C-alpha positions as CSV (number, residue, x, y, z in Angstrom):
1,M,63.1,27.9,135.5
2,N,60.5,28.7,138.1
3,R,61.3,30.0,141.6
4,L,60.9,26.7,143.3
5,K,63.3,24.8,141.0
6,L,65.8,27.6,141.3
7,F,65.5,27.3,145.1
8,F,66.3,23.6,145.1
9,L,69.2,24.1,142.6
10,L,70.8,26.7,144.9
11,R,70.3,24.4,147.9
12,K,72.0,21.6,146.0
13,Q,75.0,23.8,145.0
14,N,75.3,24.9,148.6
15,S,75.4,21.3,149.8
16,L,78.2,20.5,147.4
17,A,80.3,23.5,148.5
18,L,82.3,21.2,150.8
19,R,83.7,19.3,147.8
20,R,84.8,22.5,146.2
21,S,86.8,23.5,149.3
22,P,90.6,23.6,149.0
23,A,90.7,21.9,152.4
24,F,88.3,19.1,151.4
25,E,90.2,16.3,153.3
26,Q,90.5,18.3,156.5
27,S,86.8,19.3,156.1
28,M,85.8,15.6,156.0
29,V,87.7,14.9,159.2
30,A,86.1,17.9,160.8
31,R,82.7,16.8,159.6
32,V,83.1,13.4,161.3
33,M,84.2,15.1,164.5
34,M,81.2,17.4,164.3
35,L,78.8,14.5,163.8
36,F,80.3,12.9,166.9
37,G,79.8,16.1,168.8
38,A,76.2,16.3,167.5
39,G,75.5,12.8,168.7
40,F,76.8,13.7,172.2
41,M,74.7,16.9,172.2
42,I,71.6,14.9,171.2
43,I,72.1,12.5,174.1
44,Y,72.6,15.4,176.5
45,L,69.5,17.1,175.3
46,I,67.4,14.0,175.7
47,F,68.6,13.8,179.3
48,I,67.8,17.4,180.0
49,G,64.4,17.2,178.5
50,T,63.5,14.0,180.5
51,M,64.8,15.5,183.8
52,L,63.0,18.8,183.3
53,A,59.7,17.0,182.4
54,M,59.5,15.0,185.7
55,P,59.0,18.1,188.0
56,A,56.9,19.7,185.4
57,A,54.6,16.7,185.3
58,E,54.4,16.4,189.1
59,S,53.5,20.1,189.5
60,H,51.2,20.1,186.5
61,T,53.1,22.9,184.7
62,P,53.6,21.4,181.3
63,A,54.8,24.8,179.9
64,L,57.8,25.0,182.2
65,L,60.2,24.2,179.4
66,L,58.8,27.1,177.3
67,A,59.2,29.4,180.3
68,M,62.9,28.5,180.3
69,M,63.4,29.2,176.6
70,P,65.5,32.3,177.2
71,L,68.1,30.1,178.7
72,W,68.0,27.6,175.8
73,M,68.0,30.4,173.3
74,L,71.1,31.9,175.0
75,I,72.9,28.6,174.8
76,D,71.7,28.1,171.2
77,F,73.0,31.6,170.3
78,G,76.5,30.7,171.5
79,L,76.5,27.4,169.7
80,R,75.6,29.0,166.4
81,F,79.0,30.6,166.2
82,M,80.3,27.1,165.5
83,V,77.7,25.8,163.2
84,Q,76.1,28.7,161.3
85,Q,77.6,31.3,159.0
86,T,76.4,34.6,157.7
87,P,75.4,34.8,154.0
88,S,78.4,33.0,152.4
89,M,76.8,31.4,149.3
90,M,79.3,33.1,147.0
91,V,77.0,35.9,145.9
92,K,79.5,37.3,143.6
93,P,79.6,34.4,141.1
94,Y,75.8,34.3,141.1
95,M,75.7,38.0,140.3
96,L,77.2,37.1,136.9
97,Q,74.5,34.6,136.2
98,P,70.9,35.4,135.0
99,I,69.7,34.6,138.6
100,P,67.7,37.1,140.7
101,F,69.9,38.5,143.5
102,Y,67.0,38.4,145.9
103,T,66.4,34.7,145.3
104,V,70.0,33.9,146.2
105,V,69.8,35.7,149.5
106,E,66.3,34.3,150.3
107,T,67.6,30.8,149.7
108,F,70.2,31.3,152.3
109,L,67.7,32.6,154.8
110,V,65.3,29.7,154.2
111,N,68.2,27.3,154.6
112,S,69.0,28.9,158.0
113,L,65.4,27.9,159.0
114,L,65.6,24.4,157.6
115,A,69.2,23.6,158.8
116,G,69.7,20.3,160.4
117,Y,71.1,21.9,163.5
118,N,67.7,23.5,164.4
119,W,66.1,20.1,164.4
120,T,68.5,18.7,167.0
121,W,66.5,20.6,169.7
122,L,63.7,18.1,169.1
123,A,65.9,15.8,171.2
124,M,65.0,17.9,174.2
125,L,61.4,18.9,173.2
126,L,60.1,15.4,172.2
127,P,61.1,13.5,175.4
128,Y,59.8,16.4,177.5
129,A,56.5,16.4,175.7
130,F,56.2,12.6,176.0
131,V,56.8,12.7,179.8
132,V,54.4,15.6,180.5
133,L,51.8,13.8,178.3
134,C,52.1,10.7,180.4
135,G,51.8,13.0,183.5
136,G,48.3,14.2,182.5
137,A,48.9,17.0,180.0
138,S,46.6,17.2,177.0
139,W,47.7,16.3,173.5
140,L,47.2,19.9,172.4
141,M,49.5,21.1,175.2
142,A,52.2,18.6,174.3
143,L,52.1,19.6,170.7
144,S,52.1,23.2,171.6
145,V,55.4,22.7,173.6
146,V,57.1,21.0,170.7
147,F,55.8,23.4,168.0
148,S,56.4,26.6,170.0
149,G,59.9,25.5,171.0
150,M,60.9,24.7,167.4
151,V,59.5,28.0,166.2
152,L,61.4,30.0,168.9
153,M,64.7,28.2,167.9
154,M,64.1,29.1,164.2
155,A,63.4,32.7,165.4
156,N,66.7,32.6,167.3
157,S,68.5,31.7,164.0
158,Q,67.3,35.0,162.6
159,I,68.3,36.9,165.6
160,Y,71.8,35.4,165.3
161,L,72.1,36.3,161.7
162,M,71.1,39.9,162.3
163,V,73.5,40.3,165.3
164,R,76.4,38.8,163.3
165,T,75.6,41.1,160.4
166,L,75.4,44.2,162.5
167,V,78.4,43.4,164.7
168,G,80.5,43.3,161.5
169,R,79.7,46.9,161.0
170,S,80.0,48.1,164.6
171,L,80.9,46.3,167.9
172,L,78.4,48.4,169.7
173,W,75.7,46.1,168.4
174,W,76.8,43.5,170.9
175,I,74.6,45.4,173.3
176,V,71.6,43.9,171.5
177,P,72.1,40.2,172.6
178,V,73.3,41.3,176.0
179,V,70.0,43.2,176.6
180,L,67.9,40.7,174.8
181,Y,69.1,37.6,176.6
182,G,70.2,39.3,179.8
183,S,67.0,41.2,180.6
184,F,65.1,38.0,181.5
185,W,67.7,37.1,184.1
186,A,68.1,40.6,185.5
187,T,65.4,40.0,188.2
188,L,67.4,36.9,189.4
189,I,70.3,39.2,190.3
190,V,68.0,41.8,192.0
191,D,65.7,39.5,193.9
192,E,65.2,35.7,193.6
193,D,61.6,35.9,194.9
194,L,60.8,38.4,192.1
195,F,62.3,36.1,189.6
196,D,60.1,33.2,190.9
197,T,57.1,35.4,190.4
198,Q,58.2,36.3,186.9
199,M,58.7,32.6,186.1
200,D,55.2,31.8,187.3
201,A,53.7,34.5,185.1
202,V,55.7,33.4,182.0
203,T,54.8,29.8,182.6
204,E,51.1,30.7,182.6
205,A,51.4,32.7,179.5
206,C,53.2,29.9,177.7
207,A,50.3,27.5,178.5
208,T,47.7,29.7,176.7
209,W,46.2,28.9,173.3
210,W,47.6,32.1,171.7
211,F,51.3,31.5,172.6
212,P,52.1,29.3,169.5
213,L,50.4,32.0,167.3
214,A,52.6,34.7,169.0
215,C,55.7,32.6,168.3
216,M,54.7,32.4,164.6
217,V,54.2,36.1,164.4
218,L,57.6,36.7,166.0
219,L,59.3,34.4,163.6
220,A,57.6,36.1,160.6
221,L,58.6,39.6,161.8
222,L,62.2,38.5,162.4
223,F,62.5,36.8,159.0
224,W,61.1,39.9,157.3
225,L,63.5,42.2,159.1
226,N,66.5,39.9,158.5
227,R,65.5,39.6,154.8
228,W,65.5,43.4,154.5
229,M,68.9,43.7,156.3
230,Q,70.6,41.0,154.2
231,F,69.3,42.5,150.9
232,R,70.7,45.8,151.9
233,F,74.1,44.9,153.4
234,V,75.0,42.0,151.1
235,R,74.4,44.2,148.0
236,E,76.6,46.9,149.6
237,E,79.3,44.3,150.1
238,V,79.2,43.0,146.6
239,S,78.9,46.5,145.0
240,R,81.7,47.8,147.4
241,Q,79.5,50.6,148.5
242,E,80.6,50.6,152.1
243,K,81.2,54.0,153.7
244,K,84.7,55.2,153.6
245,E,86.1,56.6,156.8
246,T,87.6,60.0,156.0
247,A,88.6,61.0,159.5
248,M,92.3,60.8,160.4
249,K,93.2,58.0,162.7
250,T,95.7,58.2,165.5
251,V,98.5,55.6,165.0
252,S,99.6,54.0,168.3
253,Q,103.3,53.4,168.4
254,F,103.6,51.3,171.6
255,T,107.2,52.4,171.9
256,F,107.6,50.8,175.4
257,L,107.6,47.4,173.6
258,E,110.7,48.3,171.5
259,R,113.0,47.2,174.4
260,F,112.0,43.6,173.8
261,G,113.5,43.6,170.3
262,Q,111.9,41.5,167.6
263,T,109.5,39.9,170.0
264,G,108.4,43.4,171.0
265,E,107.7,44.2,167.4
266,Y,105.5,41.2,167.1
267,L,103.8,42.1,170.3
268,K,102.9,45.4,168.7
269,L,101.6,43.5,165.7
270,E,99.4,41.4,168.0
271,V,97.8,44.4,169.6
272,K,97.3,46.4,166.4
273,S,95.8,43.3,164.7
274,I,93.1,43.3,167.4
275,M,92.5,47.1,167.1
276,R,92.3,47.2,163.2
277,N,90.9,43.9,162.0
278,K,87.2,43.0,162.4
279,A,87.6,39.2,162.4
280,I,90.2,39.2,165.2
281,R,88.5,42.0,167.1
282,S,85.1,40.1,167.1
283,R,86.7,37.0,168.6
284,V,88.3,39.1,171.3
285,V,85.2,41.0,172.2
286,M,83.1,37.8,172.1
287,S,85.4,35.9,174.5
288,L,85.9,38.8,176.9
289,G,82.1,39.5,176.9
290,L,81.5,35.9,177.8
291,I,84.0,36.1,180.7
292,V,82.3,39.1,182.1
293,M,78.8,37.5,181.9
294,L,80.1,34.3,183.6
295,T,81.9,36.2,186.4
296,L,78.7,38.2,187.1
297,L,76.5,35.1,187.2
298,I,79.0,33.3,189.6
299,S,79.6,36.3,191.8
300,Y,76.0,37.5,192.3
301,T,73.8,34.4,191.9
302,S,73.7,30.9,193.3
303,V,73.3,29.2,189.9
304,Y,76.8,27.7,189.9
305,D,77.4,27.1,193.7
306,G,78.2,23.4,193.3
307,K,81.9,22.4,194.0
308,M,82.5,20.9,190.6
309,M,80.6,23.7,188.8
310,L,82.7,26.3,190.5
311,N,85.9,24.5,189.4
312,F,84.5,24.1,185.9
313,W,83.7,27.8,185.4
314,C,86.8,29.1,187.2
315,F,89.0,27.2,184.8
316,Y,87.0,28.2,181.7
317,C,86.9,31.9,182.7
318,F,90.7,31.8,182.3
319,A,90.6,29.4,179.3
320,I,87.9,30.9,177.1
321,Y,90.1,33.6,175.6
322,G,92.9,31.3,174.6
323,M,90.6,28.6,173.3
324,T,88.7,31.2,171.2
325,T,91.8,32.8,169.6
326,L,94.5,30.1,169.6
327,V,92.4,27.5,167.9
328,K,93.1,29.6,164.8
329,V,96.7,30.3,165.7
330,M,98.7,31.3,162.6
331,G,95.5,31.7,160.6
332,P,95.7,35.5,160.5
333,E,99.4,35.3,159.7
334,G,98.5,33.2,156.7
335,N,97.7,36.4,154.9
336,Y,101.4,37.4,154.9
337,I,103.1,34.1,155.7
338,D,105.6,34.6,152.8
339,L,107.1,37.7,154.5
340,L,107.4,35.8,157.8
341,M,109.4,33.1,156.1
342,T,112.0,35.5,154.7
343,H,114.1,35.7,157.9
344,R,115.4,32.9,160.1
345,E,113.5,32.4,163.4
346,N,110.9,35.1,162.6
347,I,108.2,32.6,163.3
348,L,109.8,31.7,166.7
349,S,109.7,35.4,167.7
350,L,106.1,35.6,166.6
351,L,105.2,32.5,168.7
352,K,106.9,34.0,171.7
353,A,105.0,37.3,171.3
354,K,101.7,35.4,171.0
355,Y,102.5,33.4,174.1
356,Y,103.4,36.5,176.2
357,F,100.4,38.4,175.0
358,H,98.0,35.5,175.9
359,V,99.7,35.1,179.3
360,A,99.2,38.9,180.0
361,I,95.5,38.6,179.0
362,L,95.0,36.0,181.9
363,F,95.2,38.9,184.3
364,I,91.9,40.3,183.0
365,P,89.7,37.4,184.1
366,C,91.8,37.4,187.3
367,L,90.6,40.9,188.0
368,L,87.1,40.2,186.9
369,M,86.8,37.3,189.3
370,L,87.8,39.3,192.4
371,P,84.1,39.9,193.3
372,A,83.7,36.1,193.3
373,V,86.7,35.8,195.7
374,I,85.2,38.4,198.0
375,A,81.9,36.5,197.9
376,G,83.7,33.4,198.9
377,K,83.0,31.4,195.7
378,F,86.7,31.1,194.7
379,S,89.8,31.0,196.8
380,V,93.0,32.9,195.9
381,L,94.9,29.5,195.6
382,M,92.2,28.1,193.3
383,M,92.5,31.2,191.0
384,V,96.3,31.0,191.0
385,A,96.2,27.3,190.2
386,Y,93.9,27.7,187.2
387,M,95.8,30.7,185.9
388,L,99.1,28.8,185.9
389,L,97.4,25.7,184.4
390,C,96.2,27.9,181.5
391,S,99.5,29.7,181.0
392,G,101.3,26.3,181.1
393,M,99.4,23.1,180.2
394,L,96.5,24.6,178.2
395,Y,98.6,26.9,176.1
396,F,101.2,24.2,175.5
397,M,98.4,22.1,174.0
398,L,96.8,24.9,172.0
399,F,100.0,26.2,170.5
400,Q,100.6,22.7,169.0
401,L,97.9,23.8,166.4
402,A,100.5,26.2,164.9
403,V,102.1,23.1,163.4
404,F,98.9,21.9,161.7
405,N,97.0,25.0,160.9
406,K,97.3,25.9,157.2
407,Q,94.1,27.8,156.5
408,T,94.2,31.6,156.2
409,L,91.8,33.5,158.4
410,P,90.6,36.7,156.7
411,L,91.6,39.8,158.7
412,D,88.4,41.7,157.8
413,Q,85.7,39.1,157.7
414,K,83.0,40.0,155.1
415,L,79.3,39.0,154.9
416,T,80.1,37.2,151.6
417,G,83.4,35.8,152.7
418,K,84.3,32.1,152.6
419,G,83.9,30.0,155.7
420,N,86.9,28.6,157.4
421,V,86.4,25.0,158.2
422,E,88.5,23.6,161.0
423,N,90.6,20.6,160.3
424,G,90.4,17.4,162.3
425,M,93.6,18.0,164.2
426,Q,92.2,21.3,165.4
427,L,89.1,19.7,166.8
428,I,91.1,16.8,168.5
429,I,93.6,19.1,170.2
430,E,90.8,21.6,171.2
431,L,88.8,18.8,172.8
432,V,91.8,17.4,174.6
433,A,92.7,20.9,175.9
434,M,89.1,21.4,177.0
435,F,88.6,18.3,179.0
436,V,92.0,16.9,180.1
437,P,92.6,19.6,182.7
438,L,89.2,19.1,184.2
439,V,89.6,15.4,184.4
440,L,92.9,16.0,186.1
441,V,91.2,18.3,188.6
442,A,88.4,15.8,189.3
443,L,90.9,13.0,190.0
444,L,93.1,15.1,192.3
445,I,90.0,16.3,194.3
446,I,88.9,12.6,194.7
447,V,92.3,11.4,195.7
448,A,93.4,14.3,197.9
449,S,92.0,17.4,199.4
450,E,91.1,20.6,197.4
451,T,94.1,22.4,198.8
452,T,96.5,19.7,197.7
453,A,94.8,19.4,194.3
454,Y,95.3,23.2,193.7
455,I,98.9,23.1,194.8
456,V,99.6,20.2,192.4
457,L,97.8,22.0,189.5
458,A,99.8,25.2,190.2
459,L,103.1,23.3,190.2
460,V,102.2,21.5,186.9
461,G,101.1,24.8,185.3
462,L,104.3,26.6,186.6
463,L,106.5,23.8,185.2
464,F,104.9,24.1,181.7
465,T,105.1,27.9,181.9
466,L,108.8,28.0,182.8
467,A,109.5,25.5,180.1
468,H,107.8,27.6,177.3
469,P,111.1,28.4,175.5
470,I,111.7,24.7,175.1
471,W,108.3,23.7,173.8
472,L,108.0,26.8,171.6
473,R,111.3,26.0,170.0
474,N,110.0,22.4,169.4
475,I,106.9,23.8,167.8
476,Y,109.0,26.1,165.6
477,N,111.2,23.2,164.4
478,R,108.2,21.1,163.5
479,M,106.6,24.0,161.7
480,M,109.8,24.4,159.6
481,K,109.6,20.7,158.5
482,R,106.1,21.3,157.2
483,K,106.6,24.9,156.0
484,Y,106.0,24.2,152.3
485,E,102.9,22.1,152.9
486,N,101.5,24.7,155.2
487,M,102.4,27.6,152.9
488,E,100.6,25.8,150.1
489,G,97.5,25.5,152.3
490,F,97.7,29.2,153.3
491,H,97.9,30.3,149.6
492,A,95.0,28.0,148.5
493,S,92.7,29.2,151.3
494,R,93.3,33.0,150.9
495,S,90.2,35.0,150.2
496,S,90.0,36.5,146.7
């Protein structure tokens, strides 16, 4: 079998991986929901491309979209956490076959370039190119915009893979995307006039004949570097050659939590899980890092100065952490769910501990947003309203996932680990939790004043917060009715 036939065979096996999943039915529901989300994204990208093309055509700057690529690449980097995984083609089984190890890894890397998600960005590039072409741009310039934009998005897929690979080894590697994507916007924080000058220079460079060639060279270099990294780290993973830490670790006792009894013990478990487990720690760092970035943008720039945008981001600064971690609620506990089921109401104490921990975390974005309050972007009442809305209504909706989640989340996610596909109920509840509070806010602001709207939101959130013992007990009772079905799912989805 030649190399090309082997490549297509591995691609075919990778495409059939869904049917081999123990959560096939849930994966199909999730697949439908993701297709719906992809359709919505395509419509949104068409709108953005068309709107950006109009001023670009009027000002005769057809390369404006390319000059803004750092923004689209930043958004793309964040979206890839939902749609792209690190090398997870089951390298171990292929190691037992007469198949070159390098071919297996290379197939994954090429798949990351040819993935359908990358081509969705054509929904923004093609309408933009068409409008600027009608506005007087040359065919060569229009083709350059589409070609360069796609090459940069493919290069971004390689950056994402490298960052995810390195972050799995040390959280300090998060500095790389912060510097890489943040450096372009640093001048906006320092001086807006300087940023405008920078944008003009970048726009002129993007309109040159050599820019597409530079993009191709960048993609080739990133692919080669990523290829070298994956060869090294995936082989270490399979061969179990990772470095062993020999230094003694200090064990934190958190004795002050012992006064809360069994709930306090589970609070200890929640904190230690973040400290010790890569998969959980990565989610925490990612969400808190995003909150810091958003609060800095809101506090020191005028990017989100619109009334609805400020409401949108104030809510999400509080909601991001819970929406990142609670969508997989009970997933980490799936590794030891049998032990939790041995004593009555163990699960209820665990749910209470998780709730109290996530409520306590809300004070972190509250402190981070104080500069925005000082700058006059947010009012204290607005922050209190959204904080209570998250601790009440949002957490009430997200904790419902504890009833339906039955897929184990690995505590120490590996490069060759299996992907964890969300089930349909997860996606539905998450979408409702994401948009219903904002719809409620918009309606209240239209009907009444902002002050009245925030007071109503605060009261609604406070009501759900004070009622948490009731709805947590209800969630626990429903979980117990499904315990055998859920335990079977946890057992089937555990990593080998």
